[in-house]
C-alpha positions as CSV (number, residue, x, y, z in Angstrom):
1,X,89.8,-14.2,69.7
2,X,89.6,-14.1,65.9
3,X,86.5,-15.3,64.3
4,X,87.0,-16.6,60.7
5,X,84.9,-15.0,58.0
6,X,85.7,-17.8,55.5
7,X,82.4,-19.6,55.6
8,X,80.4,-16.3,55.4
9,X,82.6,-15.4,52.4
10,X,81.2,-18.4,50.5
11,X,77.7,-18.0,51.9
12,X,77.0,-14.4,51.3
13,X,79.5,-12.9,48.8
14,X,78.7,-13.5,45.1
15,X,81.3,-15.8,43.7
16,X,82.8,-15.4,40.3
17,X,84.4,-18.8,40.1
18,X,84.3,-22.2,41.7
19,X,87.8,-21.9,43.1
20,X,88.6,-18.5,44.6
21,X,91.9,-18.2,46.4
22,X,89.9,-17.5,49.6
23,X,93.0,-16.2,51.5
24,X,91.7,-14.3,54.5
25,X,93.7,-11.1,54.8
26,X,93.4,-8.9,57.9
27,X,95.9,-6.2,57.2
28,X,98.5,-5.1,54.6
29,X,101.6,-2.9,54.7
30,X,104.2,-2.2,52.0
31,X,104.5,-5.2,49.8
32,X,103.1,-7.6,52.4
33,X,99.6,-8.9,53.3
34,X,98.9,-10.6,56.6
35,X,96.4,-13.3,57.6
36,X,94.6,-13.2,60.9
37,X,97.1,-15.7,62.4
38,X,100.0,-13.4,61.4
39,X,101.2,-15.3,58.3
40,X,102.8,-12.9,55.8
41,X,102.3,-13.0,52.1
42,X,104.5,-11.1,49.7
43,X,102.3,-9.5,47.1
44,X,103.9,-10.1,43.7
45,X,100.9,-8.8,41.7
46,X,99.9,-5.6,43.5
47,X,96.2,-6.5,43.6
48,X,96.5,-6.7,39.8
49,X,98.7,-3.6,39.2
50,X,96.8,-1.5,41.8
51,X,99.2,-1.1,44.8
52,X,102.0,0.5,42.8
53,X,103.2,2.6,45.8
54,X,102.6,-0.4,48.1
55,X,99.8,-1.1,50.6
56,X,99.0,1.8,52.9
57,X,101.8,4.1,51.9
58,X,102.2,6.7,54.7
59,X,101.9,9.7,52.4
60,X,98.7,8.2,50.9
61,X,97.2,7.6,54.3
62,X,98.1,11.1,55.4
63,X,96.3,12.6,52.3
64,X,93.3,10.4,52.9
65,X,93.0,11.4,56.6
66,X,93.4,15.1,55.7
67,X,90.6,14.9,53.1
68,X,88.4,13.0,55.5
69,X,88.7,15.9,57.9
70,X,87.5,18.3,55.2
71,X,84.6,16.5,53.4
72,X,83.6,13.4,51.5
73,X,80.9,13.3,48.8
74,X,79.2,16.7,48.1
75,X,77.3,16.5,44.8
76,X,77.4,14.7,41.5
77,X,80.5,15.1,39.5
78,X,81.3,18.5,37.8
79,X,79.1,20.9,39.7
80,X,81.2,22.0,42.7
81,X,84.7,23.2,42.7
82,X,86.5,20.6,44.9
83,X,90.2,21.1,45.5
84,X,91.0,17.4,45.6
85,X,89.7,17.0,42.1
86,X,91.2,20.1,40.7
87,X,94.7,19.5,42.1
88,X,94.7,15.9,40.8
89,X,93.5,17.0,37.3
90,X,96.2,19.7,37.1
91,X,98.9,17.2,38.2
92,X,97.8,14.6,35.7
93,X,97.8,17.0,32.8
94,X,101.3,18.2,33.8
95,X,102.5,14.6,33.3
96,X,101.0,14.7,29.8
97,X,102.7,17.9,28.6
98,X,105.0,15.8,26.4
99,X,106.6,16.5,23.1
100,X,106.1,13.8,20.5
101,X,107.3,13.2,17.0
102,X,103.9,11.6,16.4
103,X,101.5,14.0,18.1
104,X,97.7,14.1,18.3
105,X,96.0,16.4,15.8
106,X,94.0,17.7,18.7
107,X,96.9,18.9,20.8
108,X,98.0,18.1,24.3
109,X,95.6,16.4,26.7
110,X,94.5,18.9,29.3
111,X,91.0,17.8,30.4
112,X,90.3,15.0,32.9
113,X,87.0,13.2,33.5
114,X,87.1,11.2,36.7
115,X,85.3,7.9,37.0
116,X,85.0,5.2,39.7
117,X,87.0,2.5,37.8
118,X,88.9,1.6,34.7
119,X,85.8,0.0,33.1
120,X,83.9,3.2,33.6
121,X,86.7,5.1,32.0
122,X,86.5,2.9,28.9
123,X,82.7,3.4,28.7
124,X,83.1,7.2,29.0
125,X,85.8,7.3,26.3
126,X,83.6,5.2,24.0
127,X,80.7,7.7,24.3
128,X,83.1,10.6,23.9
129,X,84.6,9.1,20.7
130,X,81.1,8.5,19.2
131,X,79.9,11.9,20.1
132,X,83.0,13.7,18.8
133,X,83.5,11.8,15.5
134,X,79.8,11.1,14.7
135,X,80.8,7.5,14.0
136,X,80.0,4.3,15.8
137,X,82.7,1.8,14.8
138,X,85.4,0.7,17.1
139,X,88.6,-1.3,16.6
140,X,90.2,-3.2,19.5
141,X,92.6,-6.2,19.8
142,X,92.2,-9.9,20.1
143,X,93.1,-11.2,23.6
144,X,92.6,-7.7,25.0
145,X,90.6,-7.0,28.2
146,X,89.0,-3.5,28.8
147,X,86.4,-4.3,31.4
148,X,83.2,-6.3,32.1
149,X,80.3,-3.9,31.4
150,X,78.6,-4.3,28.1
151,X,80.4,-1.7,26.1
152,X,83.8,-2.5,27.4
153,X,83.0,-6.2,27.0
154,X,82.2,-5.6,23.4
155,X,85.8,-4.5,22.9
156,X,87.2,-7.6,24.5
157,X,89.0,-9.9,22.1
158,X,88.1,-13.3,23.5
159,X,84.8,-14.8,22.5
160,X,84.9,-17.2,25.5
161,X,84.1,-14.2,27.8
162,X,81.4,-12.7,25.5
163,X,79.4,-15.5,24.0
164,X,76.9,-15.9,26.8
165,X,76.2,-12.2,27.1
166,X,75.3,-11.4,23.6
167,X,73.9,-9.3,22.0
168,X,76.6,-6.7,22.7
169,X,77.5,-3.5,20.8
170,X,77.7,-4.0,17.0
171,X,80.4,-2.5,14.9
172,X,83.5,-3.7,16.7
173,X,86.4,-4.9,14.6
174,X,89.3,-6.8,16.1
175,X,92.9,-6.7,15.1
176,X,96.1,-8.4,16.2
177,X,98.1,-6.3,18.7
178,X,101.4,-5.3,17.0
179,X,100.6,-6.7,13.6
180,X,101.0,-3.9,11.0
181,X,98.9,-5.4,8.1
182,X,95.8,-5.3,10.3
183,X,95.9,-1.5,10.5
184,X,94.1,-1.6,7.2
185,X,91.0,-2.5,9.1
186,X,90.9,1.0,10.5
187,X,88.7,3.1,8.2
188,X,86.7,6.3,7.9
189,X,83.9,4.5,9.7
190,X,86.0,4.0,12.8
191,X,85.2,6.3,15.7
192,X,88.2,5.1,17.7
193,X,90.9,2.5,18.1
194,X,91.0,1.3,21.8
195,X,94.4,-0.4,22.5
196,X,96.7,-1.2,25.3
197,X,100.2,0.2,24.8
198,X,101.5,-3.1,26.2
199,X,99.1,-6.0,26.1
200,X,98.2,-7.0,29.6
201,X,95.9,-10.0,29.9
202,X,97.4,-11.4,26.7
203,X,100.6,-12.0,28.8
204,X,102.5,-8.8,28.6
205,X,103.0,-8.3,24.8
206,X,105.3,-5.4,23.7
207,X,105.0,-4.4,20.1
208,X,107.9,-3.5,17.7
209,X,109.1,0.1,17.7
210,X,107.5,0.8,14.3
211,X,104.0,-0.3,15.3
212,X,102.6,2.7,17.2
213,X,103.9,5.4,14.8
214,X,102.1,3.5,12.0
215,X,99.0,3.2,14.1
216,X,99.1,6.9,15.0
217,X,99.5,7.8,11.3
218,X,96.6,5.6,10.3
219,X,94.2,7.0,12.9
220,X,95.1,10.6,11.9
221,X,94.7,9.8,8.2
222,X,91.2,8.4,8.5
223,X,90.0,10.7,11.3
224,X,89.7,8.0,14.0
225,X,90.6,8.8,17.6
226,X,93.4,6.9,19.2
227,X,92.5,5.7,22.7
228,X,95.3,4.3,24.8
229,X,94.2,2.0,27.7
230,X,96.9,2.6,30.3
231,X,94.8,1.1,33.1
232,X,97.5,-1.5,33.9
233,X,100.5,0.3,32.6
234,X,100.1,3.8,33.9
235,X,101.5,5.4,37.1
236,X,105.0,4.2,36.5
237,X,104.7,0.5,36.2
238,X,106.6,0.0,32.9
239,X,109.6,2.4,33.5
240,X,108.0,5.7,32.5
241,X,105.0,7.4,34.1
242,X,102.9,6.5,31.0
243,X,104.0,3.6,28.9
244,X,103.2,5.5,25.6
245,X,106.2,7.8,26.4
246,X,108.5,5.0,25.4
247,X,107.1,4.7,21.9
248,X,107.3,8.4,20.7
249,X,103.6,8.7,20.1
250,X,100.7,10.6,21.7
251,X,97.1,9.5,22.0
252,X,93.9,11.5,21.6
253,X,92.3,10.0,24.7
254,X,94.1,8.3,27.6
255,X,92.6,5.9,30.1
256,X,93.8,5.3,33.6
257,X,92.8,3.5,36.8
258,X,94.2,0.7,39.0
259,X,97.6,2.1,40.2
260,X,96.2,5.6,39.9
261,X,94.3,5.3,43.2
262,X,97.1,4.4,45.6
263,X,94.7,1.8,46.9
264,X,91.4,3.8,46.5
265,X,88.9,3.2,43.7
266,X,89.3,5.8,40.9
267,X,89.6,6.0,37.1
268,X,89.8,8.6,34.4
269,X,89.5,9.3,30.7
270,X,91.5,12.3,29.5
271,X,91.5,14.3,26.3
272,X,92.0,17.8,24.9
273,X,89.5,20.4,25.8
274,X,88.3,20.5,22.2
275,X,87.4,16.8,22.3
276,X,85.9,16.8,25.8
277,X,83.8,19.9,25.2
278,X,81.2,17.9,23.2
279,X,79.8,16.5,26.4
280,X,78.5,20.0,27.3
281,X,75.7,20.2,24.8
282,X,73.4,18.2,22.5
283,X,72.6,16.8,25.0
284,X,73.6,18.9,28.0
285,X,75.2,16.6,30.7
286,X,76.4,14.2,28.0
287,X,78.1,12.1,30.6
288,X,77.2,11.9,34.3
289,X,78.6,10.2,37.4
290,X,77.6,10.4,41.0
291,X,80.7,9.2,42.7
292,X,83.3,9.6,40.0
293,X,86.2,11.8,41.3
294,X,85.3,11.1,44.9
295,X,87.4,13.6,46.9
296,X,89.0,10.9,49.1
297,X,90.0,8.9,46.1
298,X,91.4,12.0,44.4
299,X,93.4,12.9,47.4
300,X,94.8,9.4,47.5
301,X,95.6,9.5,43.8
302,X,97.4,12.8,44.0
303,X,99.6,11.5,46.9
304,X,100.3,8.3,44.9
305,X,101.3,10.5,41.9
306,X,103.6,12.6,44.0
307,X,105.2,9.6,45.6
308,X,105.7,8.0,42.2
309,X,107.6,11.0,40.9
310,X,109.4,12.0,44.1
311,X,110.8,8.5,44.6
312,X,111.4,8.0,40.9
313,X,109.5,4.7,41.0
314,X,109.3,4.5,37.1
315,X,113.1,4.7,36.9
316,X,113.7,2.2,39.6
317,X,111.2,-0.2,37.9
318,X,113.6,-0.6,35.0
319,X,116.4,-1.8,37.2
320,X,114.2,-4.0,39.4
321,X,112.6,-5.6,36.3
322,X,116.1,-6.4,35.0
323,X,117.0,-8.0,38.3
324,X,113.9,-10.3,38.1
325,X,114.9,-11.3,34.5
326,X,118.5,-12.0,35.5
327,X,117.5,-14.1,38.5
328,X,114.5,-16.1,37.2
329,X,116.4,-18.4,34.8
330,X,115.2,-21.9,34.8
331,X,114.5,-24.7,32.2
332,X,110.8,-24.5,33.1
333,X,110.6,-20.8,32.1
334,X,110.3,-20.8,28.3
335,X,110.1,-17.0,27.8
336,X,110.4,-13.9,30.0
337,X,108.7,-10.8,28.7
338,X,107.9,-7.3,29.8
339,X,108.9,-3.7,30.6
340,X,109.7,-2.4,34.0
341,X,107.8,-4.3,36.6
342,X,105.1,-5.5,34.3
343,X,106.5,-9.0,33.6
344,X,105.4,-12.4,32.4
345,X,107.3,-15.7,32.9
346,X,105.9,-18.2,30.5
347,X,106.0,-21.9,31.2
348,X,105.1,-25.0,29.1
349,X,101.5,-25.5,30.4
350,X,98.8,-24.2,32.7
351,X,99.2,-27.3,34.9
352,X,102.9,-26.5,35.5
353,X,102.1,-22.8,36.3
354,X,99.1,-23.6,38.5
355,X,101.2,-26.0,40.6
356,X,103.9,-23.4,40.9
357,X,101.5,-20.7,41.9
358,X,99.8,-22.9,44.6
359,X,103.2,-23.9,46.1
360,X,104.4,-20.3,46.1
361,X,101.3,-19.2,48.0
362,X,101.9,-21.9,50.6
363,X,105.3,-20.4,51.0
364,X,103.9,-16.9,51.4
365,X,104.3,-15.5,47.9
366,X,101.2,-14.5,45.9
367,X,101.4,-14.7,42.2
368,X,98.9,-15.2,39.4
369,X,98.4,-15.9,35.7
370,X,96.7,-13.9,32.9
371,X,93.2,-14.1,31.5
372,X,94.3,-14.9,28.0
373,X,97.7,-16.5,28.7
374,X,97.2,-19.0,31.4
375,X,100.6,-20.6,31.2
376,X,102.5,-17.4,32.1
377,X,103.2,-16.2,35.7
378,X,102.2,-12.5,36.4
379,X,105.0,-10.6,38.1
380,X,103.9,-7.1,38.9
381,X,104.9,-6.3,42.5
382,X,104.5,-2.9,44.1
383,X,107.1,-0.5,42.6
384,X,108.6,0.0,46.1
385,X,109.8,-3.6,46.3
386,X,113.5,-3.7,47.3
387,X,116.3,-5.7,45.6
388,X,116.5,-7.9,48.7
389,X,112.8,-8.7,48.5
390,X,113.1,-9.4,44.8
391,X,115.9,-11.9,45.5
392,X,113.7,-13.5,48.2
393,X,110.8,-13.8,45.8
394,X,112.9,-15.4,43.1
395,X,114.5,-17.8,45.5
396,X,111.0,-19.1,46.4
397,X,109.9,-19.4,42.8
398,X,113.1,-21.2,41.8
399,X,112.8,-23.5,44.8
400,X,109.3,-24.5,43.8
401,X,110.3,-25.1,40.2
402,X,113.2,-27.3,41.4
403,X,110.8,-29.3,43.6
404,X,108.6,-30.1,40.6
């Protein structure tokens, strides 16, 4: 007999809002999650861009089990040669061996520093940029989200999330994502520009084709590092393995997490060996982590990478995203934005969207909104979703919109 954990959830787990979804999920498989009583929920948000290859992909599970039979944690990061870490780092750098008309002055990215999460990847990259450039200024975007720790929160572009945690890091300048005149705010005092290739929590904002070449040129001109936050967009979600491939430019530092893990916790910041080498001295052990690059997470991540490439999930994301756009046509949807399977369906108000989301969940379809765009529906399903499942999801959304 199943015993509900719902009350214990409220009694003993720290809450981050007054109104959590509080769905009790007992198991998950593919694009579905299941409650203890067997009700299925189609996951249209992938745990916020995490379950790119679906929940419990068989090849990911096999890799995890194989690694568990070898070893788990051995020692703090970077001291032992661990095959799971090495194989994943090699595979990641292979995806970054890309020719670009707007390259990094420091060459191709060939070094990976593994972390436990995307936020930790941001923090590590900020330290790296300060140490490499000798500068302490950062530029990030309004309505951007890079994590909740104090350095990452300093980059965030919404004062609502920051005001009660000040003082934060000084020297952070904010610009508007995709707005060319703001690039003049990047100066010879800037250590790095930290920017999402496609704005995530701002409601999936795709810049014009001329924006990133201009940004790359400006960073190179003033000696600032260009850091791409691909924590949501990486691992195939937008139609290429990395979203930046679609814009003809190359970063100095790249951040990844979320879909990278295949369901396990992992993140990374990546750079050329020239940049990364500054962590080796003055001081020695310039960045340290105990569990970053955990071998089980690395094994899971490598399997997810291989599945993504072998099944051409980035390529199929383009067609599947186009199908969503063709089906979700309704007077209540004012704008439909995105690339691949990173999509936003904008409605006239938060109230309209919230009603739609609540009714969809009742019908077994989990959707969500964005932190800085609360009138747009997040559509970011596992990349393995089928066309039949897309049609089913769209039928539910349209039926709810018609009811209202």
